[in-house]
C-alpha positions as CSV (number, residue, x, y, z in Angstrom):
1,X,20.6,66.5,128.1
2,X,23.4,64.5,126.7
3,X,22.4,61.6,129.0
4,X,18.9,61.6,127.6
5,X,20.4,61.5,124.1
6,X,22.6,58.5,124.9
7,X,19.7,56.7,126.5
8,X,17.6,57.1,123.4
9,X,20.4,55.9,121.2
10,X,20.9,52.9,123.5
11,X,17.2,52.0,123.3
12,X,17.2,52.3,119.6
13,X,20.2,49.9,119.3
14,X,18.6,47.4,121.6
15,X,15.4,47.4,119.6
16,X,17.3,46.9,116.4
17,X,19.3,44.0,117.9
18,X,16.1,42.4,119.0
19,X,14.6,42.7,115.6
20,X,17.7,41.0,114.0
21,X,17.5,38.1,116.4
22,X,13.9,37.5,115.6
23,X,14.4,37.1,111.8
24,X,17.8,35.6,111.3
25,X,18.6,34.9,107.7
26,X,19.0,31.3,106.6
27,X,22.5,30.0,106.5
28,X,23.9,30.2,103.0
29,X,25.2,26.8,101.8
30,X,28.3,27.3,99.8
31,X,27.9,26.1,96.2
32,X,30.5,23.9,94.5
33,X,31.3,25.8,91.4
34,X,32.7,22.7,89.6
35,X,29.6,20.6,90.3
36,X,27.4,23.5,89.1
37,X,29.4,23.5,85.9
38,X,28.9,19.7,85.5
39,X,25.2,20.0,86.0
40,X,25.0,22.7,83.4
41,X,27.0,20.6,81.0
42,X,24.8,17.7,81.7
43,X,21.8,19.9,81.1
44,X,23.1,21.3,77.9
45,X,24.2,17.9,76.4
46,X,21.3,16.7,74.3
47,X,20.2,13.2,75.1
48,X,21.2,10.8,72.3
49,X,18.0,10.0,70.5
50,X,17.5,6.9,68.5
51,X,18.0,7.7,64.8
52,X,14.9,6.5,63.1
53,X,15.6,3.8,60.5
54,X,15.2,4.9,56.9
55,X,11.6,4.6,55.9
56,X,11.5,2.4,52.8
57,X,8.4,2.7,50.8
58,X,7.6,-0.5,49.2
59,X,6.1,0.0,45.7
60,X,2.5,-0.8,45.9
61,X,0.9,-2.1,42.7
62,X,-2.7,-1.2,42.5
63,X,-4.4,-4.1,40.8
64,X,-7.5,-2.9,39.1
65,X,-10.4,-5.1,38.7
66,X,-10.5,-7.4,35.7
67,X,-10.8,-5.4,32.5
68,X,-13.4,-6.3,29.9
69,X,-11.8,-8.6,27.4
70,X,-12.1,-6.9,24.0
71,X,-14.5,-8.7,21.7
72,X,-12.6,-10.5,19.0
73,X,-12.6,-8.5,15.8
74,X,-13.8,-10.0,12.6
75,X,-10.9,-11.4,10.7
76,X,-11.0,-10.0,7.2
77,X,-11.6,-12.4,4.4
78,X,-8.4,-13.2,2.6
79,X,-8.1,-11.0,-0.4
80,X,-7.7,-12.4,-3.9
81,X,-4.0,-13.0,-4.6
82,X,-3.1,-11.2,-7.8
83,X,-2.2,-13.7,-10.4
84,X,1.4,-13.6,-11.5
85,X,1.8,-11.3,-14.4
86,X,2.2,-13.0,-17.7
87,X,5.9,-13.1,-18.6
88,X,6.5,-12.2,-22.3
89,X,9.6,-12.6,-24.3
90,X,11.9,-9.5,-23.9
91,X,11.4,-6.8,-26.5
92,X,12.5,-7.9,-30.0
93,X,13.8,-5.6,-32.7
94,X,10.7,-4.5,-34.6
95,X,10.2,-5.4,-38.2
96,X,8.9,-2.4,-40.3
97,X,7.6,-2.9,-43.8
98,X,6.1,-0.3,-46.2
99,X,4.8,-0.6,-49.7
100,X,1.9,0.1,-52.1
101,X,-0.4,-2.3,-53.8
102,X,0.0,-6.1,-53.9
103,X,3.1,-7.6,-52.5
104,X,4.7,-10.6,-50.7
105,X,7.1,-9.8,-47.8
106,X,9.5,-12.0,-45.8
107,X,9.0,-12.0,-42.0
108,X,11.0,-15.2,-41.1
109,X,13.4,-13.1,-39.0
110,X,10.7,-12.9,-36.3
111,X,11.2,-15.7,-33.8
112,X,8.6,-18.4,-33.2
113,X,6.9,-16.4,-30.4
114,X,3.7,-14.4,-30.2
115,X,3.9,-10.7,-31.1
116,X,1.8,-7.8,-32.4
117,X,1.3,-6.7,-35.9
118,X,0.3,-3.1,-36.4
119,X,-1.2,-2.3,-39.8
120,X,-2.1,1.0,-41.4
121,X,-3.4,1.4,-45.0
122,X,-6.3,1.6,-47.5
123,X,-6.7,5.3,-46.9
124,X,-8.7,5.6,-50.1
125,X,-11.2,3.0,-49.0
126,X,-10.4,0.4,-51.7
127,X,-9.4,-3.0,-50.4
128,X,-6.7,-4.2,-47.9
129,X,-6.1,-7.9,-47.2
130,X,-3.1,-9.4,-45.3
131,X,-2.7,-13.2,-45.3
132,X,0.2,-15.0,-43.5
133,X,1.9,-18.2,-44.7
134,X,4.0,-20.7,-42.7
135,X,7.4,-22.1,-43.7
136,X,5.7,-24.9,-45.6
137,X,3.6,-22.5,-47.7
138,X,0.4,-23.2,-45.8
139,X,-2.1,-20.4,-45.8
140,X,-3.1,-19.2,-42.3
141,X,-6.1,-17.1,-41.1
142,X,-6.3,-13.6,-42.5
143,X,-4.9,-10.8,-40.4
144,X,-6.8,-7.9,-42.1
145,X,-9.7,-8.1,-44.6
146,X,-11.4,-4.8,-45.1
147,X,-12.7,-2.2,-47.6
148,X,-12.5,0.6,-45.1
149,X,-9.5,2.8,-44.2
150,X,-7.6,0.7,-41.6
151,X,-5.4,1.4,-38.6
152,X,-5.3,-1.4,-36.1
153,X,-3.4,-3.9,-34.0
154,X,-3.7,-7.7,-34.4
155,X,-2.1,-10.8,-32.9
156,X,0.9,-12.3,-34.7
157,X,2.1,-15.9,-34.4
158,X,-0.6,-16.8,-31.9
159,X,-2.0,-20.3,-31.3
160,X,1.3,-22.0,-32.2
161,X,1.1,-20.9,-35.8
162,X,4.2,-19.1,-37.1
163,X,4.3,-17.1,-40.3
164,X,7.4,-16.7,-42.5
165,X,5.8,-14.6,-45.2
166,X,2.9,-12.1,-45.6
167,X,0.8,-11.7,-48.7
168,X,-0.6,-8.1,-49.0
169,X,-3.5,-7.3,-51.3
170,X,-4.0,-3.5,-51.5
171,X,-5.1,-0.7,-53.7
172,X,-3.0,1.9,-52.0
173,X,-0.1,2.5,-49.6
174,X,0.3,0.4,-46.5
175,X,2.7,0.1,-43.5
176,X,3.2,-3.1,-41.4
177,X,5.1,-3.1,-38.1
178,X,5.7,-6.3,-36.0
179,X,6.6,-5.6,-32.4
180,X,6.8,-7.6,-29.1
181,X,3.7,-8.5,-27.3
182,X,4.9,-6.6,-24.3
183,X,4.1,-3.4,-26.2
184,X,0.3,-4.0,-25.9
185,X,-1.9,-1.9,-23.6
186,X,-2.9,-3.5,-20.3
187,X,-6.1,-3.9,-18.3
188,X,-5.6,-4.1,-14.5
189,X,-8.3,-6.3,-12.9
190,X,-10.5,-4.9,-11.5
191,X,-10.7,-2.2,-14.1
192,X,-11.9,-0.9,-17.5
193,X,-10.3,-0.2,-20.8
194,X,-11.7,1.6,-23.8
195,X,-10.6,1.7,-27.4
196,X,-11.6,1.9,-31.1
197,X,-11.1,-0.6,-33.9
198,X,-8.9,-3.7,-33.7
199,X,-6.6,-4.0,-30.7
200,X,-4.9,-6.5,-28.4
201,X,-4.7,-6.0,-24.6
202,X,-2.9,-7.8,-21.8
203,X,-4.8,-8.7,-18.6
204,X,-2.9,-8.0,-15.3
205,X,-3.8,-7.9,-11.6
206,X,-6.3,-10.2,-10.0
207,X,-7.7,-13.3,-11.7
208,X,-10.5,-12.3,-14.1
209,X,-14.1,-13.4,-13.5
210,X,-16.7,-11.4,-15.3
211,X,-16.4,-9.0,-18.3
212,X,-19.0,-6.4,-19.1
213,X,-18.5,-5.5,-22.8
214,X,-20.0,-2.7,-24.9
215,X,-19.4,-2.0,-28.6
216,X,-20.4,-2.2,-32.3
217,X,-22.8,0.7,-32.2
218,X,-22.7,0.8,-36.0
219,X,-23.7,-2.9,-36.3
220,X,-20.8,-4.1,-38.3
221,X,-18.7,-7.0,-36.9
222,X,-17.7,-7.2,-33.2
223,X,-15.5,-10.0,-31.9
224,X,-13.8,-10.4,-28.5
225,X,-11.4,-13.4,-28.3
226,X,-9.4,-14.4,-25.2
227,X,-6.0,-16.2,-25.2
228,X,-3.7,-17.7,-22.6
229,X,-0.3,-16.2,-21.9
230,X,1.3,-18.5,-24.5
231,X,-1.1,-17.3,-27.2
232,X,-3.5,-20.3,-27.1
233,X,-6.9,-19.3,-28.3
234,X,-10.0,-19.8,-26.1
235,X,-13.7,-19.6,-26.8
236,X,-14.9,-16.2,-28.0
237,X,-16.5,-13.9,-25.4
238,X,-18.4,-11.9,-28.1
239,X,-19.2,-12.7,-31.8
240,X,-21.8,-10.2,-33.0
241,X,-22.9,-8.2,-36.0
242,X,-25.3,-6.1,-34.0
243,X,-24.8,-3.4,-31.3
244,X,-23.6,-5.2,-28.2
245,X,-23.8,-4.7,-24.5
246,X,-23.5,-7.7,-22.1
247,X,-21.7,-9.5,-19.3
248,X,-19.8,-12.8,-19.9
249,X,-17.6,-15.2,-17.9
250,X,-13.9,-15.0,-18.5
251,X,-11.6,-18.0,-18.0
252,X,-9.3,-17.4,-15.1
253,X,-6.2,-18.3,-17.1
254,X,-7.0,-15.6,-19.7
255,X,-4.0,-13.3,-20.2
256,X,-4.6,-11.7,-23.5
257,X,-7.7,-10.4,-25.3
258,X,-8.1,-9.6,-29.0
259,X,-10.8,-7.1,-30.0
260,X,-12.0,-7.0,-33.6
261,X,-14.2,-4.0,-34.1
262,X,-15.4,-1.1,-36.1
263,X,-15.9,2.0,-33.9
264,X,-15.6,2.4,-30.1
265,X,-15.8,-0.3,-27.4
266,X,-15.2,-0.8,-23.7
267,X,-14.4,-3.8,-21.5
268,X,-14.7,-3.8,-17.7
269,X,-13.5,-6.9,-15.8
270,X,-14.2,-7.8,-12.2
271,X,-12.0,-10.1,-10.2
272,X,-12.7,-13.7,-9.2
273,X,-13.8,-14.1,-5.5
């Protein structure tokens, strides 16, 4: 029995040995550890890549198509250059005179320059007349000549005629004040001015051209007289005894206008073109 067992074990061993010879394992090639490490290092080292050059963006100007050239605008017509304002003598010390009835008063202290004379009197409606005389005793044109109560402004020492005395004819109290021409009211051209009774106005602004004048509704006397800046009288704009409304040409060198009126009036002046 033991022999049979040995025989079986021997057969099994032979069979196993035969099987091993049939499928021998491939010979293992020893691997160089250092070479393997170098390969790994070579593999892990990134290849040097070419660093791209900075990308410079050149500014690109987009040229649009030709734009429509704006149509030339209409050049405005040159405006009227305002005339130089008339230069009047600096303010003088006023002369103030008061009295009652007839009298002769000295006004020689007023220089030989145009001014304004302001008169108030004849409250009772009698008579009031004021006449100037020059240094040689020559009578000049009357300043006031009325039978009505009077309160007005008139030119004084105009037209190169200079008074040294005033003769007053009156039936009641009166007051006379002489002041500088610069105290007159002004009319800025273009513009309108209104008033009542006798007055003197100064023209400023643009050169005057046309004057539209209204006044004398009571049909007394109505006169509108222009003067140059130095007080030289020009041709009358209005000389009427009836109610008046009209338009007249004004000389461009007119700087002062005298109004002789009873009642209300208005003057509108347009500029020269």
